[in-house]
DRENTIFI-352781 format. One record per residue (C-alpha): x, z, y; residue in three letters. Coordinates in steps of 0.5 Angstrom, whole numbers, padded with zeros to 4 digits, always signed. Example, Ala and Ser with C-alpha at 12.3 -4.5 7.8 and 13.67 -1.06 7.14 Angstrom:
BEGIN
+0025+0016-0009ALA +0027+0014-0002SER 
END
This chain:
BEGIN
+0001+0000+0000UNK +0005+0002+0005UNK +0009-0005+0004UNK +0003-0009+0005UNK +0002-0006+0012UNK +0009-0008+0013UNK +0008-0015+0012UNK +0002-0014+0016UNK +0006-0011+0022UNK +0012-0016+0021UNK +0006-0022+0020UNK +0003-0019+0027UNK +0010-0018+0030UNK +0012-0026+0028UNK +0005-0028+0031UNK +0005-0025+0038UNK +0013-0026+0038UNK +0011-0034+0037UNK +0005-0033+0041UNK +0009-0031+0048UNK +0014-0037+0046UNK +0009-0042+0047UNK +0008-0046+0053UNK +0003-0051+0057UNK +0005-0057+0055UNK +0002-0062+0062UNK +0003-0069+0062UNK +0002-0073+0069UNK +0002-0080+0068UNK +0003-0084+0075UNK +0001-0092+0076UNK +0007-0094+0075UNK +0015-0090+0074UNK +0020-0092+0077UNK +0019-0092+0083UNK +0020-0087+0090UNK +0014-0084+0092UNK +0013-0084+0083UNK +0020-0080+0083UNK +0018-0075+0089UNK +0011-0073+0085UNK +0016-0072+0078UNK +0021-0068+0082UNK +0016-0062+0084UNK +0012-0063+0078UNK +0019-0061+0075UNK +0021-0055+0080UNK +0014-0053+0079UNK +0014-0053+0071UNK +0021-0049+0072UNK +0017-0044+0077UNK +0012-0043+0073UNK +0015-0043+0065UNK +0011-0050+0062UNK +0013-0056+0059UNK +0012-0062+0064UNK +0010-0069+0062UNK +0011-0075+0066UNK +0011-0082+0063UNK +0008-0088+0065UNK +0008-0095+0065UNK +0013-0099+0068UNK +0008-0104+0072UNK +0001-0103+0075UNK -0002-0104+0068UNK -0009-0101+0067UNK -0008-0102+0059UNK -0001-0098+0059UNK -0004-0094+0062UNK -0009-0092+0057UNK -0005-0093+0051UNK +0000-0087+0054UNK -0007-0082+0055UNK -0008-0083+0048UNK -0001-0081+0045UNK -0003-0076+0049UNK -0008-0074+0046UNK -0006-0075+0039UNK +0000-0071+0042UNK -0004-0064+0043UNK -0002-0063+0050UNK -0006-0058+0054UNK -0007-0062+0061UNK -0007-0070+0062UNK -0007-0072+0069UNK -0007-0079+0073UNK -0006-0084+0078UNK -0011-0089+0075UNK -0009-0096+0077UNK -0017-0097+0075UNK -0021-0091+0077UNK -0028-0094+0072UNK -0023-0096+0067UNK -0020-0090+0065UNK -0026-0086+0064UNK -0027-0087+0057UNK -0020-0085+0055UNK -0021-0078+0059UNK -0027-0076+0055UNK -0024-0077+0049UNK -0019-0073+0052UNK -0024-0068+0055UNK -0028-0067+0048UNK -0021-0066+0044UNK -0021-0060+0048UNK -0016-0062+0054UNK -0016-0061+0061UNK -0017-0068+0065UNK -0015-0069+0072UNK -0014-0073+0077UNK -0008-0073+0082UNK -0006-0078+0089UNK -0012-0083+0086UNK -0019-0081+0084UNK -0022-0084+0078UNK -0027-0082+0071UNK -0030-0077+0077UNK -0036-0075+0072UNK -0030-0072+0067UNK -0025-0069+0071UNK -0024-0063+0073UNK -0020-0063+0079UNK -0018-0069+0083UNK -0010-0066+0087UNK -0012-0071+0093UNK -0005-0070+0098UNK -0011-0072+0104UNK -0017-0072+0106UNK -0018-0080+0105UNK -0021-0079+0113UNK -0014-0077+0115UNK -0011-0082+0111UNK -0016-0087+0114UNK -0015-0085+0121UNK -0009-0083+0121UNK -0006-0091+0120UNK -0011-0094+0124UNK -0009-0089+0130UNK -0002-0090+0130UNK -0004-0098+0129UNK -0008-0097+0137UNK -0002-0093+0140UNK +0004-0098+0137UNK -0001-0106+0140UNK -0002-0101+0146UNK -0009-0102+0143UNK -0012-0109+0144UNK -0010-0116+0139UNK -0009-0117+0131UNK -0008-0114+0125UNK -0007-0115+0118UNK -0007-0111+0112UNK -0003-0111+0105UNK -0005-0107+0100UNK -0004-0105+0094UNK -0009-0106+0087UNK -0016-0109+0089UNK -0018-0103+0085UNK -0016-0098+0087UNK -0020-0092+0089UNK -0015-0088+0093UNK -0014-0095+0098UNK -0019-0098+0098UNK -0022-0091+0101UNK -0018-0090+0106UNK -0018-0098+0110UNK -0026-0096+0110UNK -0024-0090+0113UNK -0019-0095+0117UNK -0025-0100+0119UNK -0030-0094+0120UNK -0024-0091+0125UNK -0023-0099+0128UNK -0030-0099+0131UNK -0027-0094+0136UNK -0023-0099+0138UNK -0027-0105+0142UNK -0021-0109+0144UNK -0017-0109+0136UNK -0019-0115+0131UNK -0017-0113+0124UNK -0015-0120+0121UNK -0015-0121+0114UNK -0015-0115+0107UNK -0010-0118+0101UNK -0006-0115+0096UNK +0001-0115+0093UNK +0000-0110+0087UNK +0006-0105+0086UNK +0011-0109+0088UNK +0016-0110+0095UNK +0018-0117+0093UNK +0011-0118+0092UNK +0009-0116+0100UNK +0015-0119+0103UNK +0011-0126+0100UNK +0005-0124+0101UNK +0007-0120+0109UNK +0011-0128+0111UNK +0005-0132+0109UNK +0000-0126+0113UNK +0005-0128+0118UNK +0005-0135+0117UNK -0003-0135+0118UNK -0003-0131+0124UNK +0003-0132+0128UNK -0001-0128+0133UNK -0002-0121+0130UNK +0001-0116+0133UNK +0001-0110+0127UNK +0002-0111+0119UNK -0001-0106+0115UNK +0001-0104+0108UNK -0004-0099+0105UNK +0002-0096+0099UNK +0008-0094+0097UNK +0011-0101+0096UNK +0007-0106+0101UNK +0010-0102+0107UNK +0017-0103+0107UNK +0015-0110+0104UNK +0011-0113+0110UNK +0017-0108+0114UNK +0021-0114+0111UNK +0017-0120+0111UNK +0017-0118+0120UNK +0025-0118+0120UNK +0025-0126+0115UNK +0020-0128+0119UNK +0025-0127+0125UNK +0019-0123+0129UNK +0022-0116+0130UNK +0021-0114+0137UNK +0014-0118+0137UNK +0010-0115+0130UNK +0010-0107+0128UNK +0011-0106+0120UNK +0007-0099+0119UNK +0003-0096+0113UNK +0004-0092+0107UNK +0011-0090+0103UNK +0016-0086+0104UNK +0022-0084+0108UNK +0027-0086+0103UNK +0024-0094+0104UNK +0023-0095+0111UNK +0029-0090+0114UNK +0033-0098+0115UNK +0027-0102+0117UNK +0027-0096+0123UNK +0034-0098+0124UNK +0032-0105+0124UNK +0026-0103+0129UNK +0021-0107+0125UNK +0017-0100+0124UNK +0017-0095+0129UNK +0012-0090+0125UNK +0008-0089+0120UNK +0003-0085+0115UNK +0005-0081+0108UNK +0005-0073+0107UNK +0011-0070+0102UNK +0009-0072+0095UNK +0015-0068+0091UNK +0009-0062+0094UNK +0004-0065+0090UNK +0007-0067+0085UNK +0008-0059+0084UNK +0000-0057+0086UNK -0001-0062+0080UNK +0002-0058+0076UNK +0001-0051+0079UNK -0006-0054+0078UNK -0006-0055+0072UNK -0003-0048+0069UNK -0008-0044+0074UNK -0015-0047+0071UNK -0013-0047+0064UNK -0011-0040+0065UNK -0018-0039+0066UNK -0018-0038+0073UNK -0022-0042+0079UNK -0020-0044+0086UNK -0023-0041+0092UNK -0028-0045+0095UNK -0026-0047+0102UNK -0021-0043+0104UNK -0013-0044+0104UNK -0010-0042+0098UNK -0004-0039+0098UNK +0001-0044+0093UNK +0007-0042+0093UNK +0013-0046+0092UNK +0010-0051+0097UNK +0010-0052+0104UNK +0002-0052+0105UNK -0004-0049+0104UNK -0008-0054+0100UNK -0016-0052+0101UNK -0021-0053+0095UNK -0027-0058+0096UNK -0033-0055+0089UNK -0038-0061+0092UNK -0032-0067+0089UNK -0028-0062+0086UNK -0023-0064+0090UNK -0016-0059+0091UNK -0013-0062+0097UNK -0006-0062+0100UNK -0006-0062+0107UNK -0008-0068+0113UNK -0002-0073+0113UNK +0004-0073+0117UNK +0006-0079+0122UNK +0014-0080+0121UNK +0018-0083+0127UNK +0026-0083+0128UNK +0024-0077+0130UNK +0024-0074+0124UNK +0025-0078+0118UNK +0032-0076+0117UNK +0029-0069+0115UNK +0026-0072+0108UNK +0029-0074+0103UNK +0024-0077+0098UNK 
END
């Protein structure tokens, strides 16, 4: 009998030890790997994983492939991760596979770009879409002295976040009666394609004053297009991207201002939010949340289940060197 009790005690101790050593496996699938924006999110996720004692899995397609994202998520379901966050290339197409993940007891999230709204538990959002769209339009208006024509080169035509930002940009545009948006074109997640599309826009609309790149690859692409077209000083390039991809263009004079946020903090917040929910917590609603490890105080909006990092930031020659992503 005594031996049985000893055996049971040892068994319980082993189980407790294994349980204490177990860590959450939190995966993030970006639109694609290998570009500075998502590299910064990866760095933030890794930092959060170290601080919080979880395993961070960063994996994604090498192009903005919807099919590959779905395949990767399916593989993660098979591996039995605890949480999956995705920046979907197509918000509708991602829904069935996220529903499958949720059915397996996996915490489903979106980050950077929303999708699968009826399935995901939370959208970790960089900033409210209205604030982003308005900020970009205000920069455009200032650059063109509040009158004239401008064009947009966006990423993928089905990207929920980009389309929503453009919608709010156009809403803000209504407040500038002397400014005209002449075209919206698409270049995917490819800098060189954005250069080519930017050059075609400049050729088609030679009297534009500003060309906007609505994602991290399009903005530097249209800046290079302005330079290659010999239009520096005549056309301003701006948009939404990381400082590391715009510094040289600022030095060349094609860029004066552009908009973003801190994607490293966004990656950190994504992992923090996953662990917070996996621990059985609920986000406090509509008030700033203290998140050790990032410089902003995110706010959770329960109506849309959005955890928002903070307001967008306008980068200028005066502040761009403060950021290393």
